[in-house]
VEXPALO-830505 format. One line per field, with one value per residue: residue number from 1; x, y, z of N, C-alpha, C, O in turn. Coordinates in Angstrom, 2 decimals. Atoms other than C-alpha are relative to their C-alpha. Example, Ala and Ser with C-alpha at 12.3 -4.5 7.8 and 13.67 -1.06 7.14 Angstrom:
num <- [1  2]
n_u <- [0.89  -0.82]
n_v <- [-1.19  -1.19]
n_w <- [0.00  -0.06]
ca_u <- [12.30  13.67]
ca_v <- [-4.50  -1.06]
ca_w <- [7.80  7.14]
c_u <- [0.90  -0.77]
c_v <- [1.20  1.09]
c_w <- [0.00  0.73]
o_u <- [1.94  -0.26]
o_v <- [1.18  2.20]
o_w <- [0.66  0.90]
END
This chain:
num <- [1  2  3  4  5  6  7  8  9  10  11  12  13  14  15  16  17  18  19  20  21  22  23  24  25  26  27  28  29  30  31  32  33  34  35  36  37  38  39  40  41  42  43  44  45  46  47  48  49  50  51  52  53  54  55  56  57  58  59  60  61  62  63  64  65  66  67  68  69  70  71  72  73  74  75  76  77  78  79  80  81  82  83  84  85  86  87  88  89  90  91  92  93  94  95  96  97  98  99  100  101  102  103  104  105  106  107  108  109]
n_u <- [0.86  -0.82  0.55  1.21  1.14  0.41  0.81  1.45  0.41  -0.19  -0.96  -0.61  -1.45  -0.71  0.06  -0.69  -1.42  -0.27  -1.32  -0.95  -0.98  -1.30  -0.01  0.89  0.72  0.73  0.93  0.45  1.44  0.12  -1.30  0.26  -1.02  0.26  -0.15  0.11  0.52  -0.65  0.29  -1.16  0.10  -1.30  -0.11  -0.58  -1.39  -0.35  0.26  -0.60  -1.08  0.14  -0.10  0.82  0.82  0.25  1.42  0.59  0.49  1.07  -0.05  1.13  -0.26  1.15  -0.04  -1.23  -0.66  -1.30  -0.67  -0.41  -0.96  -0.07  -1.04  -0.54  1.03  0.75  1.41  0.73  1.27  0.66  1.19  0.98  -0.64  -0.81  -1.04  -0.49  -1.44  -0.19  -0.98  -1.39  -0.43  -0.35  0.97  -0.13  1.09  -0.39  1.13  -0.16  0.67  0.43  0.95  0.30  0.23  0.26  -0.84  0.54  -0.89  0.53  -1.14  0.24  -1.04]
n_v <- [-1.18  -1.21  -1.15  -0.48  0.88  -0.24  -1.21  0.12  1.27  0.16  1.08  0.14  -0.15  1.21  1.02  -0.45  0.37  1.19  0.13  0.94  0.38  -0.68  -1.11  -1.16  -0.09  -1.26  -0.15  -1.38  -0.15  -1.27  -0.61  -1.27  -1.02  -0.64  0.91  1.43  0.92  1.28  1.06  0.83  1.17  0.31  1.22  -0.26  -0.47  -0.79  -1.41  -1.03  -0.60  -1.43  -0.92  -1.20  -0.34  -1.44  -0.26  0.81  1.30  0.56  1.46  0.66  1.42  0.77  1.32  0.32  -0.95  -0.48  -1.02  -1.14  -0.84  -1.35  -0.78  0.76  0.41  1.14  0.03  1.14  -0.28  1.26  -0.03  -1.03  -1.24  -0.71  -0.89  -0.94  -0.18  -1.36  -0.27  -0.31  0.67  1.38  0.98  1.37  0.89  1.40  0.88  0.81  1.18  -0.38  -1.10  -0.71  -1.42  -0.91  -1.19  -1.10  -1.17  -1.14  -0.83  -1.44  -0.69]
n_w <- [0.00  0.04  -0.71  0.66  -0.31  -1.38  -0.02  0.00  -0.60  -1.43  -0.19  -1.31  0.15  -0.41  1.04  1.21  -0.03  -0.79  -0.60  0.60  -1.01  0.02  0.95  -0.05  1.27  0.11  1.11  0.15  0.17  0.72  0.28  0.68  -0.21  -1.29  -1.12  0.23  -1.01  0.25  -0.97  -0.26  -0.87  -0.55  -0.78  -1.31  -0.06  1.18  -0.25  0.84  -0.77  -0.30  1.13  -0.14  1.16  -0.01  -0.29  -1.05  0.45  -0.83  0.04  -0.65  -0.13  0.48  -0.61  -0.71  -0.89  0.43  -0.80  0.82  -0.70  0.56  -0.68  -1.12  -0.94  0.52  -0.37  0.52  0.69  0.33  0.86  -0.29  -0.45  0.99  -0.48  1.02  -0.06  0.52  1.06  -0.32  -1.23  0.32  -0.48  0.49  -0.41  -0.14  -0.33  -1.21  0.55  1.35  0.01  1.24  -0.24  1.10  -0.09  0.78  0.06  0.76  0.38  0.01  -0.77]
ca_u <- [0.00  1.71  1.11  -1.51  -3.66  -3.84  -5.67  -9.37  -9.50  -9.89  -6.91  -5.30  -1.65  -0.58  -1.59  0.44  3.85  5.25  8.15  11.28  13.68  16.79  15.73  14.16  11.51  10.03  7.14  6.42  2.77  3.06  6.05  5.49  7.75  6.15  6.54  6.52  4.68  6.62  5.67  8.46  8.66  11.63  12.59  13.69  17.01  16.98  17.00  18.06  21.42  21.80  21.25  19.69  17.01  16.28  12.55  10.50  9.58  6.32  6.52  3.38  3.84  1.45  2.56  5.10  7.62  10.70  13.23  13.69  16.73  16.69  19.77  20.99  17.67  16.05  12.28  10.17  7.26  4.68  1.63  -0.78  1.76  3.59  6.67  7.93  11.64  12.67  14.57  18.36  18.53  20.37  17.98  17.90  15.40  15.81  13.28  13.05  10.63  9.33  7.59  5.97  5.87  4.56  7.02  5.57  7.91  6.56  9.13  8.84  11.13]
ca_v <- [0.00  3.23  6.65  7.62  4.59  5.77  9.00  9.26  6.02  5.14  3.04  1.74  2.87  -0.32  -2.42  -0.39  -1.69  -4.95  -5.69  -7.33  -9.21  -7.17  -4.22  -0.80  -0.56  2.70  3.63  7.12  8.09  11.73  13.37  17.01  20.03  21.36  18.20  14.45  11.72  8.48  5.25  3.21  -0.29  -1.06  -4.52  -4.75  -2.96  -1.28  2.50  5.71  7.07  10.57  13.29  16.74  18.04  21.63  21.26  20.06  16.38  14.95  11.25  9.22  5.69  3.37  0.13  -1.01  0.98  3.06  5.30  8.74  10.77  14.54  16.59  13.81  13.32  9.89  9.56  6.40  6.52  3.84  3.04  5.95  8.56  11.21  13.35  16.42  16.49  20.14  21.45  21.61  19.49  16.16  13.23  9.46  6.60  3.02  0.20  -1.15  -3.62  -3.76  -0.51  1.37  5.13  7.84  10.67  14.00  16.78  20.14  22.12  25.76  28.40]
ca_w <- [0.00  -1.10  0.46  -2.13  -1.24  2.40  1.53  2.36  4.37  8.02  9.06  12.23  12.56  14.31  11.30  8.77  9.84  11.22  13.54  12.13  14.36  15.20  13.08  12.86  10.14  8.86  6.63  5.33  5.68  4.52  2.84  1.94  1.66  4.86  6.94  7.30  9.16  9.51  11.25  12.86  14.37  16.64  17.82  21.48  22.17  18.74  18.50  16.85  17.97  19.35  16.77  16.41  14.08  13.03  13.88  16.82  16.52  17.90  18.79  19.61  20.92  19.07  20.77  23.37  25.41  24.74  26.40  24.88  25.86  25.30  26.17  28.48  30.32  29.83  29.87  29.60  27.12  26.47  24.36  24.18  25.31  23.32  23.72  21.87  21.14  20.78  17.78  18.03  21.22  21.01  21.34  20.92  21.23  22.44  22.58  26.14  24.56  20.99  20.16  17.32  17.03  14.79  14.16  13.01  11.87  10.77  8.87  9.81  11.24]
c_u <- [0.90  -0.74  -1.31  -1.21  -0.48  -0.99  -1.49  -0.54  0.20  0.87  0.52  1.52  0.74  0.05  0.80  1.48  0.17  1.39  0.86  1.09  1.34  0.07  -0.92  -0.61  -0.73  -0.90  -0.49  -1.49  -0.29  1.40  -0.24  1.15  -0.12  0.13  -0.19  -0.71  0.57  -0.35  1.23  -0.38  1.42  -0.06  0.67  1.49  0.47  -0.29  0.56  1.06  -0.21  0.24  -0.81  -0.79  -0.32  -1.44  -0.43  -0.51  -1.00  0.03  -1.18  0.26  -1.28  -0.09  1.32  0.54  1.38  0.58  0.46  0.93  0.10  0.99  0.48  -1.02  -0.84  -1.42  -0.64  -1.29  -0.60  -1.27  -1.00  0.59  0.75  1.03  0.40  1.50  0.30  1.12  1.37  0.48  0.34  -1.02  0.27  -1.19  0.54  -1.21  0.33  -0.77  -0.41  -0.95  -0.16  -0.31  -0.33  0.84  -0.59  0.98  -0.64  1.16  -0.40  1.07  -0.61]
c_v <- [1.24  1.15  0.49  -0.86  0.16  1.15  -0.32  -1.29  0.07  -1.22  -0.02  0.04  -1.30  -1.07  0.37  -0.37  -1.21  0.08  -0.95  -0.26  0.72  1.24  1.15  0.12  1.34  -0.01  1.44  0.02  1.27  0.56  1.23  0.96  0.61  -0.94  -1.45  -0.69  -1.37  -0.96  -0.88  -1.20  -0.39  -1.34  0.37  0.30  0.73  1.47  0.90  0.69  1.51  0.86  1.25  0.19  1.49  0.38  -0.85  -1.30  -0.53  -1.51  -0.54  -1.49  -0.78  -1.35  -0.13  1.11  0.36  0.94  1.08  0.85  1.32  0.79  -0.69  -0.48  -1.11  0.00  -1.26  0.46  -1.34  0.24  1.04  1.32  0.65  0.86  0.91  0.18  1.35  0.10  0.31  -0.52  -1.44  -0.95  -1.36  -0.80  -1.42  -0.80  -0.80  -1.31  0.40  1.19  0.56  1.44  0.71  1.24  1.06  1.16  1.04  0.94  1.46  0.66  0.85]
c_w <- [0.00  0.68  -0.62  0.33  1.44  0.11  -0.03  0.59  1.51  0.21  1.43  -0.18  0.29  -1.09  -1.26  -0.06  0.92  0.60  -0.83  1.03  -0.21  -0.86  0.41  -1.39  -0.02  -1.23  -0.03  -0.27  -0.80  -0.18  -0.87  0.29  1.40  1.19  -0.39  1.17  -0.36  1.13  0.12  0.84  0.41  0.72  1.33  -0.11  -1.25  0.30  -1.08  0.85  0.16  -1.24  0.34  -1.29  0.08  0.34  1.18  -0.62  1.02  -0.17  0.81  0.01  -0.31  0.73  0.76  0.88  -0.52  1.05  -0.97  0.84  -0.75  0.84  1.27  1.01  -0.63  0.56  -0.57  -0.68  -0.40  -0.80  0.48  0.46  -1.16  0.69  -1.16  0.24  -0.63  -1.04  0.61  1.35  -0.35  0.62  -0.62  0.52  0.08  0.43  1.26  -0.17  -1.42  0.09  -1.40  0.35  -1.30  0.26  -0.93  0.08  -0.90  -0.28  -0.08  0.85  1.07]
o_u <- [1.61  -1.92  -2.22  -2.34  -1.50  -1.73  -1.94  -1.67  1.04  0.52  0.48  2.08  1.66  0.98  0.93  2.14  -0.55  2.28  0.35  1.61  1.91  1.16  -1.77  0.11  -1.27  -0.64  -1.05  -1.98  -1.12  2.20  -0.37  1.93  0.88  0.13  -0.56  -0.70  0.37  -0.33  1.82  -1.29  2.27  -0.92  1.31  2.22  1.63  -1.03  1.05  0.76  -1.02  1.21  -1.49  -0.45  -0.42  -1.77  0.15  -0.97  -0.69  -0.06  -1.32  0.52  -2.27  -1.19  2.33  -0.20  2.06  -0.09  1.18  0.62  0.36  0.81  0.65  -0.66  -1.44  -1.64  -0.48  -1.95  0.11  -1.69  -1.38  -0.14  1.08  0.93  0.37  1.93  0.05  2.10  1.47  1.52  -0.44  -1.42  0.89  -1.89  1.39  -1.95  1.23  -0.46  -0.29  -1.81  0.71  -0.91  0.05  0.77  -0.75  1.30  -0.97  1.79  -1.01  1.72  0.10]
o_v <- [1.47  1.03  0.86  -0.36  -0.43  1.25  -1.16  -1.67  0.81  -2.32  1.00  -0.79  -1.67  -1.87  -0.45  -0.15  -1.36  0.74  -1.87  0.68  0.70  1.65  1.04  0.19  1.77  -0.69  1.93  -0.66  1.26  0.58  1.13  0.74  1.00  -0.48  -1.79  -0.21  -1.87  -0.59  -1.27  -1.11  -0.62  -1.55  1.41  -0.38  1.15  1.77  0.44  1.15  2.12  0.65  1.30  -0.34  2.04  1.56  -1.91  -1.32  -0.63  -2.00  -0.21  -2.09  -0.68  -1.85  0.40  2.01  -0.45  1.38  0.81  1.20  1.36  0.95  -0.05  -1.23  -0.92  0.25  -1.54  1.38  -2.27  1.39  1.09  2.30  0.00  1.16  0.51  0.57  1.55  -0.64  0.95  -0.08  -2.10  -0.79  -1.47  -0.38  -1.83  -0.39  -1.64  -2.31  1.58  1.23  0.45  1.73  0.29  1.83  0.83  1.64  0.77  1.45  1.90  0.01  1.51]
o_w <- [0.98  1.03  0.11  0.36  1.81  1.09  -0.81  0.31  2.01  -0.20  2.12  -0.91  -0.45  -1.14  -2.16  -1.07  1.91  0.06  -1.47  1.64  -1.30  -1.26  1.29  -2.39  0.99  -2.22  0.95  -1.17  -1.71  0.75  -2.09  1.21  2.00  2.34  -1.51  2.30  -1.47  2.31  -0.89  1.67  -0.45  1.57  1.43  -0.84  -1.31  1.23  -2.12  1.95  -0.54  -1.98  1.36  -2.34  1.18  0.41  1.45  -1.76  2.21  -1.30  1.99  -1.04  0.42  0.96  0.32  1.30  -1.15  1.98  -1.93  1.98  -1.95  2.04  2.31  1.92  -1.69  1.74  -1.76  -0.19  -0.76  -0.99  1.65  0.61  -2.16  1.88  -2.32  1.33  -1.82  -1.02  1.66  1.85  -1.04  1.77  -1.68  1.44  -0.72  1.32  1.25  0.47  -1.77  0.97  -2.26  1.38  -2.39  1.34  -2.13  1.17  -2.05  0.65  -1.06  1.67  1.83]
END
């Protein structure tokens, strides 16, 4: 199912991506000049290493649990919760158990 086939339909985020053993899987839902929405599935102990982004990033946990570290402060997040990672602050994510997340980035200054 490509991005165009998602438009105008009611869908469950959790069903749009599957876990893969020992991997991080991603699926772009929206990719526009003004922003992106990406769905990720992380196997246990997988993650994204520390990095910065020029825009705030909204992360909603669709399934499971993760640890998000922002500027050296670690925070647990679990299914149904969200966190905003501020622009230009180093951040990373690690799966404390398998988890799926939606990442929303709005590109504006």
